[in-house]
C-alpha positions in Angstrom: 3.6 -49.4 -109.7 1.5 -47.2 -107.5 -1.8 -48.4 -106.3 -4.6 -45.8 -105.7 -7.1 -47.1 -103.2 -10.4 -45.4 -102.6 -10.4 -43.0 -99.7 -12.5 -44.4 -96.8 -15.1 -42.0 -95.7 -14.8 -41.1 -92.0 -17.8 -42.0 -89.9 -17.1 -38.9 -87.7 -19.2 -35.7 -88.2 -17.2 -33.5 -90.4 -16.1 -30.2 -88.7 -17.2 -31.3 -85.2 -14.7 -31.0 -82.3 -14.9 -34.4 -80.5 -12.8 -32.9 -77.7 -15.5 -30.4 -76.7 -17.6 -31.0 -73.6 -20.5 -33.2 -74.2 -22.0 -36.7 -74.0 -21.3 -39.3 -76.7 -22.9 -42.7 -77.3 -20.4 -45.2 -78.7 -20.7 -48.7 -80.0 -17.6 -50.9 -80.5 -17.9 -54.2 -82.4 -15.8 -57.3 -82.0 -13.8 -58.3 -85.1 -16.1 -60.1 -87.6 -18.8 -59.8 -84.9 -17.4 -62.8 -83.1 -19.0 -63.7 -79.8 -16.0 -63.1 -77.6 -17.5 -61.4 -74.5 -20.1 -64.0 -73.3 -23.7 -65.0 -73.9 -27.2 -63.9 -73.4 -29.2 -66.2 -71.1 -32.8 -65.5 -70.4 -32.4 -61.9 -71.5 -29.4 -61.3 -69.3 -25.8 -60.8 -70.4 -23.5 -63.4 -68.8 -19.9 -62.2 -69.2 -17.1 -64.6 -69.8 -13.5 -63.9 -68.9 -12.9 -61.5 -71.8 -16.3 -59.8 -71.1 -15.2 -59.2 -67.5 -12.0 -57.6 -68.8 -14.0 -55.4 -71.2 -16.3 -54.3 -68.4 -13.5 -53.6 -65.9 -11.4 -51.6 -68.4 -14.5 -49.5 -69.1 -15.0 -48.5 -65.5 -11.3 -47.7 -65.2 -11.4 -45.1 -68.0 -11.9 -42.1 -65.6 -8.8 -43.2 -63.7 -6.7 -42.8 -66.9 -8.6 -39.8 -68.3 -9.5 -37.1 -65.7 -12.3 -35.0 -67.2 -14.1 -38.1 -68.5 -17.2 -39.5 -66.9 -19.1 -42.6 -67.8 -22.8 -43.2 -68.0 -24.9 -46.2 -69.3 -22.8 -49.1 -70.5 -23.4 -52.8 -71.5 -21.1 -55.5 -72.9 -22.9 -57.7 -75.4 -21.7 -61.0 -76.9 -20.1 -59.3 -79.9 -20.2 -55.6 -79.2 -20.5 -53.0 -76.4 -22.4 -49.8 -76.0 -21.4 -47.0 -73.7 -22.0 -43.3 -73.0 -18.9 -41.2 -72.5 -19.2 -37.7 -71.1 -16.3 -35.3 -71.7 -16.4 -32.6 -69.1 -16.1 -28.9 -69.6 -12.5 -27.7 -69.2 -13.7 -24.8 -67.2 -15.3 -26.9 -64.4 -14.0 -26.3 -60.8 -13.8 -28.8 -58.0 -17.6 -29.1 -58.0 -17.2 -30.3 -61.6 -13.9 -32.0 -60.7 -11.9 -30.8 -63.7 -9.0 -28.5 -63.0 -8.2 -26.4 -66.0 -4.6 -27.6 -66.2 -5.9 -31.2 -66.8 -5.6 -32.2 -70.4 -9.0 -33.5 -71.5 -8.9 -36.1 -74.3 -11.0 -36.2 -77.4 -13.5 -39.0 -77.8 -11.2 -40.8 -80.2 -8.4 -40.8 -77.6 -10.7 -42.3 -75.0 -12.1 -44.9 -77.3 -8.6 -45.8 -78.6 -7.3 -46.1 -75.0 -10.2 -48.4 -74.1 -9.8 -50.6 -77.1 -6.0 -50.9 -76.6 -6.3 -51.6 -72.8 -8.9 -54.3 -73.3 -6.8 -55.8 -76.2 -3.6 -55.8 -74.1 -5.2 -57.7 -71.2 -7.0 -60.2 -73.4 -3.9 -60.9 -75.5 -2.2 -62.1 -72.4 -4.6 -65.1 -72.6 -5.2 -65.2 -76.3 -2.1 -63.8 -78.1 -3.5 -64.2 -81.7 -7.0 -62.9 -81.1 -8.0 -59.9 -83.3 -10.5 -58.4 -80.9 -12.0 -55.2 -82.4 -13.2 -53.9 -85.7 -11.1 -50.9 -86.7 -13.8 -48.3 -86.5 -16.5 -47.5 -84.0 -19.9 -45.9 -84.2 -20.6 -42.7 -82.3 -23.6 -40.5 -81.7 -23.4 -37.0 -80.3 -26.0 -36.8 -77.5 -27.6 -33.4 -78.0 -30.2 -33.1 -75.2 -31.8 -34.8 -72.1 -34.4 -36.6 -74.1 -31.8 -38.2 -76.4 -29.7 -39.2 -73.3 -32.7 -40.8 -71.6 -33.7 -42.7 -74.8 -30.1 -44.0 -75.2 -29.8 -45.0 -71.5 -33.0 -47.0 -71.9 -31.7 -48.7 -75.1 -28.4 -49.6 -73.4 -30.1 -51.1 -70.3 -32.7 -53.1 -72.4 -30.1 -54.3 -75.0 -29.6 -57.8 -73.5 -33.4 -58.4 -73.3 -33.7 -57.5 -77.0 -30.7 -59.5 -78.2 -32.5 -61.6 -80.8 -33.9 -58.4 -82.4 -30.5 -56.6 -82.3 -28.8 -55.6 -85.5 -25.6 -57.1 -84.2 -27.2 -60.5 -83.4 -25.6 -63.2 -85.5 
């Protein structure tokens, strides 16, 4: 007997090339929004061991993906927010991206991050399901949008109890 399951709708913008140069705001949530990365104390995020791994793997992304730069970032108890900038393939040494470098799509960068964090954390907690399958993204279209998102990211720990991911 063949089962026909409903097709899941992709959260990605249809027809958009997520490998093109640009800035992207991403949110990754822990599986079942479990508090696995630390706690908020007096409006400040205090990372635990898994949170420190999540933070460290974030800052290592450009080492693994030339042509990717990072901007605002915060790890929260059960999710993380970050701004990923995919550089223009035509940049020279002033822009640091030689044209022969393969620049990844947003999905490749996010997948690499999630798997790197998972690999490290499973050395300590082998059975932990760390991430939700999907992630949220927002294409940053202008400087005002970038500024607003940077402020949101920085202020996120102080607004934890009003956060949609607070549980």
